[in-house]
N, C-alpha and C positions, 0 to 999 in steps of 0.2 A: 293406688294403681287401678282399682276397679273403675274409677271415674275415667281415667285415661284410656283404659281398654274399651270402655263403652263409647268414648269419643272416636277411637279408631274404627270401631265397627260401623258407627253411623257415618263416618267420613267416607268409608268405602262403598256405601250404598248409593245406587243411582238416584238422582234427584227426581222430584215429582214430574211425571209426564215424559221422562226420558224413554221409557219402554212403551209408551202409548202408541198403538198401531195407527198408522196414517190411513184413513179411508182411501180406497182406490179411485173413486170417481163420484160424481154427483154432488148434491147439496151438502152431504156430510163432509166430503173432502173440502169443499169451498169454505164451510164454517170452521173446519179444523185449521186450515191455512190462515184464515182471517184471524182466528182467535190467537194462534201461536205467533203470528208475524204482524200483528196490528201496528206496532211502532214502525216497522219497516214500510208498511203500506202508507202510513202518514208521511214518512220521509220521501217516498217516491212521489206522493201527491204534491208535497211542497216543492220538490224539484221542478215538476212540470208547471206548477202554478206560477212560477217566476215569470213565465212568458206572458202572463196576463196582468202584471202589476199595474200598468196604466189604467186598465178598466176598473180595478178595485179602487185605485186612487181617485178616479173621476167620481165614482159613486160615493166614496167616503167624504170627499170634499164638496159634494153636491154641485159639481161643475160639469160642463160639457167635455166630451173627449177631445175637443179641438186642441187644447194646449198640450195634450199628451199624445197626439196622433203620430208624431214622428217617432217617439220612443216606442209606442205600441207597434208601429210598422217594423222597426228594427228588431224588436223582440220576437215578432211573429216569424221573422226569417229563421229564427232558431227553433221554431216549433217542431218541424219534422225531426231535427236532430235530438231534441229533448224527448219527444214522444218515443222515438225509436230506442233511445237509451233506457228510458223508464220501462218500456215494454220488454226490453231484454231482461231486466231485473224481475219483472212480473212473470215472464215465461219461465225463467229459471226456478222461481218459487213454485209455480204451478206444476212443473215437470219433476223437480228434484225435492221439493218440500223445504228448501232453504236457499239463501244466497247472501253474498256480501254486496249490498246495494251500491255503495259508492264505487266499488271495484268494477262491477258490471256496467255502471253508468259511465265511468271514465273510459272504459274499454270500447264503448260503442258510440259515444256522443258525437264525435267529429268524423266518423267513418263515412266516406263518400258523401260528404256534406252537400255539395252543390248539385250532384246528380239527384239525390233524394229531394232536395228543395225544388228543383225543376220539375220532377215527376209529381210532387204534391201540388204545385201550382197548376200544372196541366189538368190534373184530375178535378181541381176545384173550379176551373174556368166555367164549365157549363152551368152548374147550380148557381154560382155567383151571378152569371149573366141573367139567368131567369129571375133571381131575386131582384136584381136591378130593374128588370123589365116590369115586374110586379109593382115595385115602388113607384115607377113612373106612370104606369097605366091603371093600376088597381084592378087588373083583370083577375076574376075569380078562378078561371080555368088555369091561367098562368100561375096562380098561387098554389093550386093543387099539384101542378107539374113541378114547380120549384120544391115543394115539400117532398114529393116522391123522389126527385133527384138527390135531395139532401140525405134522405134515408139510405138510398143506394150507395152514395159516396161514403156515408158513415160506415156502412158494412164493409165496403171495399177497404177502407182504412183499417178496419178491425182485423182483416186478413193480411193486409200489406205490411203493416209495421212489425208484426211478429216475424214475418219472413225476412224482412230487412235485418231484424235484430239477431236472429239465430241461424241464418243460413249464409252461404257464400254465393247464392244465386245472383246474377246481375240484376241491377235495379229495374231495368225494363221488363225482364222476364218475370220478376216478382209482381209487377203491376198486372201483367197478363194473367198470371196464376191467380191473383187476388180477384180479378174480374170473373174468371171462370169459376172459382170456388164460391163466389157470391151467388151464382146461378145453380151450380151443381149441388151445393150444400144449402139448399133453400130453407130447409127446416131450421138449421143452425142460424142462418141469416135472419129469419123471423125472430128467433129467440134473442139474437143480439139487438134487434130493434126494440123488442119489448123489455128486455132486461137491462139494456144499457142506454139506448137512445132516449126512451121515454122518461126515465128518471132524470137524465141530463136536461131535457126540455123543461120538466117541472121545476127543477132547481133554478134554471135561468129565468123562468117566468116570475119567480119570487125573489129575484135580486132586488134590493140589497140584503133582505133578511136571510137568504140562503148562502151568502158569501162565506161564512165560516165553514159550512158543510162543503162547499165547492173547493175551498182552499185546502182543507184538511183531509177529506176522505173520498169525495165524489169520484174522481178519476180512478183512484186505486180500487174502489169497490167494483166499478164497472169493468176495469181492465182485467181484474182477476177473473171475473165472470167470462169475459171474452177470451182470455188466455186459455182457460180450461176447454172451452168449445173449439177454439181454433187449433189447439194442440192435437185434439183427436182427429180433426179434419186433415191437418197436415200429415199426420202419421198414416191415416187411411189412404191418402193419395201418394204415399211414398216420397213426400217432399222432405220430411225429416225422419230420423230413426226414433224408435222408442227410447225413452230414458232408461237407465239401468234398473231402476225400481220397477218400472212398468214391464220390462222384459221378465224380471224375476217373478212378478205377480202372475204374468201370463203362463210362465212355465209351471208355477205352483198349481194354477187352475187346471192345466193340462194333465199334470200328474194325478190330481185328485179325481179327474174324470176317468 
């Protein structure tokens, strides 16, 4: 009976890490979420990486993208939907500390599909046009402009997809808010460029050697970083409410003061 009693006592104890406090913000919270939800991050990354299968295949088979261009184009049409759904899962993790990835993904993936696709294409028109011009003329000034526009659009998307994912604000108004936040929250915008865009550029410069990193973790690592920054910006400007845990932490801080 002693062995059985000892088993019951151990069975009732909380598992390792159950009572571990979640850091409120900053790098500690980022690493805590990454450490405790790494497999979910990989799952989110793999879901989004589906949209780039033709590119991976072209590099793996050492062939031009030509034979895969139609498939690539068709999969790109799903990019805004997949990005929004994956971002929803990432925002839930950043705000609440946990989520059911497939549930959040399925809940959001086809919401307002064509409106979001149209808005994404409209935002991409200007930088794509400049890159086409650079490709034709080789103009150095045009190259700098195209690079700057790409960075701006990258940051706009960092604000836009979370708003699509976790608010009921109309698609067009979300685009307007994202553009305004890119300017108003310029410090966070710069952090997004440094902490998210630059690692992405480095990885894509070293394709095909970096393909495993891109497929497995790149998007998830950068989106978690973006989610934490964007979450605070959206709360600050009253676009979304604070999560339950965030409200409790603020109340506790107030009481301690």
